[in-house]
C-alpha positions as CSV (number, residue, x, y, z in Angstrom):
1,M,-4.9,7.1,14.1
2,K,-2.1,5.1,13.8
3,L,1.1,6.2,15.2
4,S,3.9,5.8,11.5
5,K,7.0,3.6,12.5
6,I,10.3,5.3,12.0
7,V,12.3,3.2,10.0
8,L,15.5,2.0,11.2
9,G,17.0,1.7,8.0
10,V,17.8,4.9,8.0
11,A,20.3,4.4,10.6
12,A,22.2,2.8,7.6
13,A,22.6,5.4,5.5
14,A,23.1,7.8,8.5
15,L,26.3,5.7,9.2
16,V,27.2,5.4,5.8
17,T,27.7,9.4,6.2
18,A,28.7,8.8,9.4
19,C,31.3,6.9,8.9
20,N,33.3,9.4,5.7
21,T,35.0,11.3,8.7
22,D,34.5,14.7,7.4
23,Q,35.5,13.5,3.5
24,K,33.1,14.4,1.1
25,T,34.6,12.2,-1.5
26,Q,33.9,8.8,-2.1
27,T,36.8,6.7,-4.2
28,T,37.3,3.6,-4.8
29,G,36.6,0.2,-3.1
30,T,34.4,-3.2,-3.9
31,A,33.2,-4.8,-1.1
32,T,33.6,-7.7,-0.5
33,T,32.8,-8.5,3.3
34,S,36.1,-10.5,5.2
35,A,37.5,-11.0,8.4
36,A,40.8,-9.2,7.9
37,A,43.3,-12.2,7.6
38,S,46.7,-11.4,8.5
39,D,48.1,-10.7,5.4
40,S,45.5,-7.8,4.6
41,L,46.4,-6.5,7.8
42,A,49.3,-5.9,7.1
43,V,49.3,-4.5,3.1
44,A,46.4,-2.1,5.2
45,A,48.9,-1.2,7.6
46,N,51.4,0.4,4.8
47,A,48.4,1.8,3.2
48,D,47.1,5.8,3.1
49,I,43.8,4.9,2.3
50,V,41.7,2.1,3.8
51,Y,38.0,1.1,3.6
52,I,35.3,-0.4,5.5
53,N,32.2,-2.0,4.4
54,S,29.4,-0.4,6.1
55,D,26.9,-2.9,5.4
56,S,28.8,-5.2,7.6
57,L,29.7,-2.7,10.3
58,L,26.3,-2.0,10.6
59,S,25.2,-5.6,10.7
60,K,27.6,-6.9,13.2
61,Y,28.3,-3.8,15.7
62,E,26.4,-4.9,19.1
63,Y,26.1,-1.5,20.0
64,F,24.0,-0.8,17.2
65,K,22.3,-4.1,17.6
66,D,21.5,-3.0,21.0
67,A,20.6,0.5,20.0
68,R,17.8,-1.1,17.6
69,T,16.3,-3.7,19.6
70,R,15.4,-1.1,22.2
71,F,14.4,1.6,19.8
72,Q,12.1,-1.0,18.4
73,S,10.4,-1.6,21.8
74,K,10.2,1.6,22.2
75,T,8.2,1.9,19.0
76,E,6.4,-0.9,19.6
77,K,5.3,0.3,23.0
78,A,4.2,3.5,21.7
79,E,2.4,2.4,19.3
80,K,0.0,-0.2,21.3
81,D,-0.6,2.7,23.6
82,L,-1.7,4.9,21.0
83,Q,-3.9,2.4,19.3
84,A,-5.3,1.1,22.7
85,K,-6.5,4.6,23.0
86,A,-7.9,5.1,19.1
87,S,-9.7,1.9,20.2
88,A,-11.2,3.1,23.2
89,F,-12.0,6.3,21.4
90,E,-13.8,4.8,18.6
91,K,-15.9,2.7,21.1
92,E,-17.3,6.1,22.3
93,V,-18.3,7.2,18.6
94,Q,-20.0,4.0,18.4
95,N,-22.1,4.5,21.8
96,Y,-22.9,8.0,20.6
97,Q,-23.9,6.5,17.2
98,R,-26.1,4.2,19.0
99,T,-27.4,6.5,21.6
100,G,-27.4,9.9,20.2
101,G,-30.8,9.6,18.9
102,N,-32.1,9.9,22.4
103,M,-30.3,12.7,23.5
104,S,-31.4,16.0,23.6
105,M,-30.1,19.1,21.3
106,E,-27.5,19.9,24.1
107,Q,-26.4,17.0,25.0
108,R,-25.9,16.0,21.5
109,A,-23.8,19.2,21.3
110,S,-22.2,18.4,23.7
111,T,-21.2,14.8,23.5
112,E,-20.1,15.7,20.0
113,K,-17.6,18.8,21.1
114,K,-16.0,16.4,23.8
115,L,-15.9,13.9,20.9
116,A,-13.9,16.4,19.1
117,Q,-11.7,17.5,21.6
118,R,-10.8,13.9,22.3
119,Q,-10.1,13.2,18.4
120,Q,-8.1,16.4,18.3
121,Q,-5.7,15.2,21.7
122,L,-5.4,11.6,20.2
123,Q,-3.9,13.1,16.8
124,Q,-1.5,16.0,18.9
125,Q,-0.1,12.9,21.5
126,S,0.5,10.6,17.7
127,Q,2.5,13.8,16.3
128,T,4.2,14.6,19.7
129,T,5.2,10.8,20.0
130,G,6.5,10.5,16.6
131,S,8.7,13.7,17.3
132,Q,10.1,12.4,20.5
133,L,10.8,9.1,18.6
134,A,12.8,10.8,15.8
135,N,14.3,12.7,18.2
136,E,16.0,9.9,20.3
137,E,16.7,7.9,16.8
138,A,18.2,11.0,15.8
139,E,20.1,11.0,19.2
140,E,21.0,7.3,19.2
141,M,22.7,7.7,15.4
142,K,24.8,10.7,16.6
143,K,26.0,8.2,19.6
144,I,26.9,5.6,17.1
145,Y,28.6,8.0,14.7
146,D,30.5,9.9,17.8
147,R,31.7,5.9,18.6
148,V,32.6,5.3,15.4
149,E,34.4,8.4,14.7
150,A,36.4,8.3,17.8
151,Y,37.5,4.8,16.9
152,L,38.6,5.4,13.7
153,Q,40.8,8.6,14.6
154,K,42.0,6.8,17.1
155,L,43.1,3.6,14.4
156,S,44.2,6.1,11.6
157,Q,46.8,8.2,14.2
158,E,48.1,4.5,15.4
159,R,47.9,3.1,11.3
160,G,49.0,6.4,9.6
161,Y,45.7,6.3,7.7
162,K,45.1,9.6,5.6
163,M,41.2,8.5,4.9
164,V,39.2,5.9,5.7
165,L,36.2,5.4,2.8
166,T,32.9,3.6,3.3
167,Y,31.6,1.0,0.6
168,S,27.9,0.1,1.0
169,R,26.1,-2.3,-1.8
170,G,24.3,-0.1,-3.9
171,Q,24.8,3.2,-2.4
172,S,28.2,3.8,-3.2
173,A,30.5,5.1,-5.7
174,I,33.2,3.0,-5.1
175,L,33.6,0.3,-8.3
176,Y,36.2,-1.6,-6.6
177,G,39.0,-1.7,-4.4
178,D,41.6,-4.3,-3.3
179,S,40.4,-6.5,-0.7
180,T,43.5,-6.0,1.3
181,L,42.1,-2.3,1.9
182,D,39.1,-4.0,3.7
183,I,39.7,-3.0,7.6
184,T,36.3,-3.9,8.4
185,G,36.9,-6.9,10.3
186,E,39.6,-5.0,12.7
187,V,37.4,-2.1,13.2
188,L,34.2,-4.5,14.5
189,E,36.7,-6.3,16.8
190,G,37.9,-3.2,18.2
191,L,34.1,-1.5,18.4
192,N,33.0,-4.4,20.0
193,A,35.8,-5.0,22.0
194,A,35.3,-1.5,23.6
195,Y,31.4,-1.9,23.9
196,G,31.8,-5.4,25.9
197,E,34.0,-4.0,28.0
198,E,31.5,-1.0,28.4
199,K,28.5,-3.4,29.0
200,E,30.7,-5.4,31.8
201,A,31.7,-2.6,33.5
202,S,28.0,-1.3,33.7
203,K,27.2,-5.3,35.4
204,T,29.5,-4.6,37.7
205,K,28.6,-0.8,38.7
206,D,25.0,-2.0,39.2
207,S,25.5,-5.2,40.9
208,A,27.6,-3.6,42.9
209,A,24.9,-0.9,43.7
210,K,21.9,-3.7,44.3
211,K,24.5,-4.8,47.3
212,K,24.3,-1.5,49.4
């Protein structure tokens, strides 16, 4: 009666798709993850097609790291709760196995019925909790998708990019791409800066609320 863990690695695959900004075709790019040097930015600024390294984006985007930590905490808490209830149920079963022989036929039937109902409740709770966590994970990935997409749209309008591709090592059709077209560092800097401002504004708001 253990709750199956929601695999967070799914998030990586989801973000690879998310960053394609409605493009179904993947084209060139190798991926050397590099912090965008000034000469690379100069070339990328004049390019129609650029790419980002989704592996680096996931591992270094602060919003994703915070979201992953929150989700892992929720998952662990849910598992501990279910495991505690399953352990209590097992003790009830063991107690019945020890004392059942001294019960009347009616008492045994009643106890077995209650245990069966309890088992069914635990199974249902496990399924419900798993579904809730899966839904929460999907919602969190949607937020990440929206954030990345919005930033890429803004950046593309500013720089004149026609297409933003993604590269993920071992999961991409991209075989080679000039590193000067890699805007991962710039995108990460912008995303993390925006998220940092949001966190700071939230702290200020919470602090002001506590003083009232």
